[in-house]
C-alpha positions as CSV (number, residue, x, y, z in Angstrom):
1,M,37.2,-17.1,-2.3
2,E,39.2,-16.5,-5.5
3,I,38.0,-14.0,-8.1
4,E,38.1,-16.7,-10.8
5,A,35.7,-18.7,-8.6
6,V,33.3,-15.8,-8.4
7,Q,33.4,-15.4,-12.2
8,T,32.8,-19.1,-12.8
9,S,30.1,-19.3,-10.2
10,Y,28.1,-16.4,-11.6
11,A,28.5,-17.5,-15.1
12,R,26.9,-20.7,-14.0
13,W,24.1,-19.0,-12.1
14,A,23.3,-16.1,-14.5
15,P,20.8,-17.9,-16.6
16,V,18.7,-19.0,-13.6
17,Y,19.6,-16.4,-11.0
18,D,16.4,-14.3,-11.1
19,K,14.2,-17.3,-10.4
20,T,16.4,-19.0,-7.8
21,F,18.7,-17.0,-5.5
22,G,17.2,-13.8,-6.7
23,A,13.7,-14.8,-5.7
24,V,15.0,-15.9,-2.2
25,T,16.6,-12.5,-1.6
26,N,13.8,-10.4,-2.9
27,V,12.5,-9.3,0.5
28,G,15.9,-7.8,1.5
29,R,16.4,-6.2,-1.9
30,R,13.0,-4.4,-1.8
31,R,13.6,-3.3,1.8
32,A,17.0,-1.8,0.8
33,V,15.6,0.0,-2.2
34,R,12.6,1.3,-0.3
35,Y,15.1,2.8,2.2
36,I,17.3,4.3,-0.5
37,N,14.2,5.8,-2.2
38,G,13.8,7.9,0.9
39,L,17.1,9.6,0.2
40,S,18.3,11.6,-2.9
41,G,21.3,12.0,-5.1
42,T,23.8,9.5,-6.5
43,V,23.7,5.8,-5.7
44,L,26.3,3.1,-6.4
45,E,25.0,-0.5,-6.3
46,V,28.0,-2.8,-5.7
47,G,27.3,-6.2,-7.2
48,V,24.4,-5.2,-9.3
49,G,24.1,-8.7,-10.7
50,T,21.3,-9.1,-13.2
51,G,19.8,-5.8,-12.2
52,L,16.9,-7.2,-10.1
53,A,16.8,-4.0,-7.9
54,L,17.1,-1.5,-10.8
55,P,13.4,-1.2,-11.7
56,Y,12.5,-0.2,-8.1
57,Y,14.7,2.8,-7.7
58,K,12.8,6.1,-7.9
59,A,13.1,8.1,-11.1
60,D,15.0,11.1,-9.7
61,L,18.0,9.0,-8.4
62,Q,21.1,8.6,-10.4
63,V,22.1,5.0,-10.1
64,T,25.4,3.4,-11.2
65,G,25.8,-0.3,-11.0
66,I,29.0,-2.4,-11.0
67,D,29.6,-6.1,-11.2
68,F,32.6,-8.4,-11.9
69,S,30.5,-10.9,-13.8
70,T,30.1,-10.0,-17.5
71,D,27.3,-12.6,-17.8
72,M,25.3,-10.9,-15.0
73,L,25.9,-7.4,-16.5
74,A,24.6,-8.5,-19.9
75,K,21.3,-9.4,-18.3
76,A,21.2,-6.2,-16.3
77,R,21.8,-4.1,-19.4
78,A,19.1,-5.9,-21.3
79,K,16.7,-5.2,-18.4
80,V,17.6,-1.5,-18.4
81,Q,17.0,-1.2,-22.1
82,R,13.8,-3.3,-22.1
83,L,12.2,-1.3,-19.2
84,N,13.7,2.0,-20.2
85,L,15.1,2.7,-16.7
86,A,16.3,6.3,-17.0
87,Q,17.4,6.4,-13.4
88,V,20.2,4.0,-14.3
89,V,23.0,6.2,-15.6
90,E,25.8,3.6,-16.0
91,L,26.5,-0.2,-15.6
92,R,30.2,-1.1,-15.5
93,Q,32.3,-4.2,-15.2
94,M,34.6,-3.7,-12.2
95,D,36.4,-5.4,-9.4
96,A,34.8,-4.1,-6.2
97,R,38.2,-4.3,-4.5
98,L,39.4,-1.5,-6.7
99,L,36.6,0.9,-7.5
100,E,37.3,3.2,-10.5
101,F,35.7,6.2,-8.9
102,D,37.0,9.3,-7.2
103,D,36.9,9.7,-3.5
104,A,33.5,10.8,-2.1
105,S,31.7,10.2,-5.4
106,F,28.3,8.8,-4.1
107,D,25.6,9.9,-1.6
108,T,24.5,6.3,-1.0
109,I,26.0,2.9,-1.7
110,A,24.0,-0.3,-1.8
111,A,25.6,-3.7,-1.2
112,M,22.8,-6.3,-1.4
113,H,23.7,-9.9,-0.9
114,V,27.2,-9.4,-2.3
115,L,29.7,-8.9,0.6
116,S,29.7,-12.6,1.5
117,V,30.4,-13.7,-2.1
118,V,33.3,-11.4,-3.0
119,P,37.0,-12.2,-2.3
120,E,38.6,-9.9,0.3
121,P,35.5,-8.3,1.6
122,E,37.5,-6.0,3.9
123,K,39.1,-4.4,0.8
124,V,35.6,-4.0,-0.8
125,M,34.4,-2.2,2.4
126,A,37.4,0.0,2.4
127,E,36.7,1.0,-1.2
128,I,33.0,1.6,-0.4
129,V,34.0,3.9,2.4
130,R,36.5,5.7,0.2
131,V,33.9,6.6,-2.6
132,L,31.1,7.4,-0.2
133,K,30.6,11.1,0.6
134,P,30.8,12.3,4.3
135,G,27.5,11.8,5.9
136,G,26.5,9.2,3.3
137,R,25.0,5.8,4.0
138,V,25.9,2.2,3.1
139,V,22.8,0.1,2.8
140,I,23.5,-3.6,3.2
141,T,21.4,-6.7,3.1
142,N,23.4,-9.9,3.8
143,H,23.6,-13.2,5.6
144,F,25.8,-13.0,8.7
145,V,26.9,-16.1,10.6
146,R,24.9,-17.1,13.7
147,E,26.7,-17.6,17.0
148,R,24.7,-20.6,18.2
149,G,22.1,-23.2,17.3
150,F,21.8,-25.8,14.6
151,L,21.9,-23.3,11.7
152,A,25.2,-21.9,13.1
153,F,26.6,-25.4,13.0
154,L,25.6,-25.9,9.4
155,E,27.1,-22.5,8.5
156,R,30.4,-23.5,10.0
157,V,30.4,-27.0,8.4
158,S,29.7,-25.6,4.9
159,S,32.3,-22.8,5.1
160,P,35.1,-24.8,3.4
161,F,33.0,-25.1,0.3
162,A,32.7,-21.4,-0.3
163,N,34.1,-21.6,-3.8
164,V,31.6,-24.2,-4.8
165,L,28.6,-22.5,-3.1
166,G,29.6,-19.1,-4.3
167,W,29.2,-17.5,-0.9
168,H,30.7,-17.5,2.6
169,S,28.3,-19.2,5.0
170,D,30.5,-18.1,8.0
171,F,30.6,-14.4,7.1
172,E,31.1,-12.2,10.2
173,M,29.3,-8.9,10.7
174,D,32.6,-7.4,12.1
175,T,34.0,-7.7,8.6
176,V,31.8,-4.7,7.5
177,L,32.3,-2.7,10.7
178,Q,36.0,-2.3,10.8
179,D,36.3,1.3,9.5
180,P,36.0,3.7,12.4
181,S,34.2,6.3,10.2
182,L,31.2,4.0,9.9
183,A,28.4,3.8,12.6
184,I,25.3,1.6,12.6
185,A,22.3,3.7,11.8
186,E,19.8,0.8,11.6
187,Q,19.8,-3.0,11.9
188,A,17.0,-5.5,11.6
189,P,16.5,-9.2,10.8
190,L,14.8,-10.1,7.5
191,P,12.4,-12.9,6.8
192,P,12.4,-15.9,6.5
193,L,13.6,-16.8,10.0
194,G,15.9,-13.8,10.2
195,M,18.4,-15.5,8.0
196,M,19.3,-12.2,6.4
197,T,20.0,-8.9,8.0
198,F,19.2,-5.3,6.9
199,L,22.0,-3.0,7.9
200,V,22.5,0.7,7.4
201,L,25.9,2.3,8.1
202,Q,26.5,6.0,8.1
203,K,29.8,7.7,7.4
204,S,31.0,10.4,9.7
205,G,31.3,13.9,8.6
206,A,28.8,16.6,7.5
207,A,26.6,15.8,4.6
208,D,26.9,18.2,1.7
209,G,23.4,19.4,1.6
210,T,21.9,16.1,0.3
211,D,18.4,15.4,1.6
212,Q,18.8,12.4,3.9
213,T,15.2,12.2,5.0
214,E,13.8,8.7,5.2
215,T,10.5,7.6,4.0
216,E,8.4,5.3,6.1
217,R,9.8,1.7,5.9
């Protein structure tokens, strides 16, 4: 998928995103934020979109959001202002393949329904690992391709139309598991029908004193 296709696709979707795809992915988004609210410190949300998750982060987190789409970011900024979301410290336009942050900048990184819509997701994951602190966690909700069954067939058939659809229907989980410093801490299917997956990856190395205690999920 080309970066121009991403920009065009989300410019088209921005006006109706919250009530369409945003509504479909709400279960995963709320699950991810509930998990993150059991942690503390700094959070980077990659692909913040229209800011659907932003109101649900607890007040004592410091949340930074990035997105390539200026149309999506405009809606996110309006949401932050309208709802007075003090936990959101910054929203920036940025290519996730080249994050403009220092190494080990964030305690937690969220990637909700974004990894299968970006070009070169391997580069995005490499950047996520780079800016994540040792012991930190990557919280992912995403669709991953099925290995068998009718839905798996549909995913394979639709994969050539990724630029039109705005997402990779044949996205492999191995794409996010390539860095040896990441280990799966939690994995669970999400409704409806397990079409989406909740995935938590933890980076090796000692945490720097950040409280990583989870709340009940």
